[in-house]
N, C-alpha and C positions, 0 to 999 in steps of 0.2 A: 442705903447704908450697907456696909460690908460687915460680915460676921468676923469674929476674932481670928479664925483660921485664915480666911482670905486676906484680911488686913496684914497678918503676919507674913504671908507670901509676898505681898506687895512691898512691905517694908524690907524684906530680904532682897528683892530685886533692886530697890533703891540703894541699899548697902553695897550691893555688887556693882553699882554704877550703871545698871540697866534701867535708867530712868524712862526711856521711851517705852520699854516693855511694861514697866510699872504703870505708866499712863494708859497704855492700850488695855492692860488687864483691868484697871480700875474702870475705864470707860465701858468695856464689855460687860463687866459684872453689874454695873449700876445703871447703864444706859444714859449717862449724862453726856453733855457735849464735850468735845475735845478740850476746850478752854477750861471748863469746870473740872474735868479730870486732871488737867495740869495743876490747877489751883489746889485741889485736894491732895494730890501727890506731894506737892511742895509743903502743904500743911502737915502731912504725915511725917515728912522728913524732918521738919522743924520740931515736931512733937517728940520725935525719937532722937533728936540731936545729931542728925545726919547732915553733914554739909553737902550742898548741891552746887554744881557749876552753874553760873548764871547763864552762860550761852555757849553751847557746844561748837558754834561756828567760829569762835575766836581762834581755836587751834588751827582750823582750816585756813583762816585768813593769814595767820602767822606763816604757815607753810608757803602759801601763795606769794606773800610779800618777800620772804626769804629767797624763793626761787627767782622772782623778778629781779631782786637786788643782785643775786649771783650772776644772772644773765647780763645785767648792765655792767658789772665789773669785768666780765670776761671779754667784752668788746673793746 
């Protein structure tokens, strides 16, 4: 378990949108698995009322699809 100071730092990372850094920091501090660290970071975000994106890959997918669509239109 994390002390209040470290929890505050991880919450700050979540607020800044640095979820991956928050997960890594949680994992390094506690020694839990990656999956457990993700779960705990999500729980911290919920507890502090911080909305989190469900899946960061969605933005990438939208860019790829827009690019493909633009390529198809230009032919």
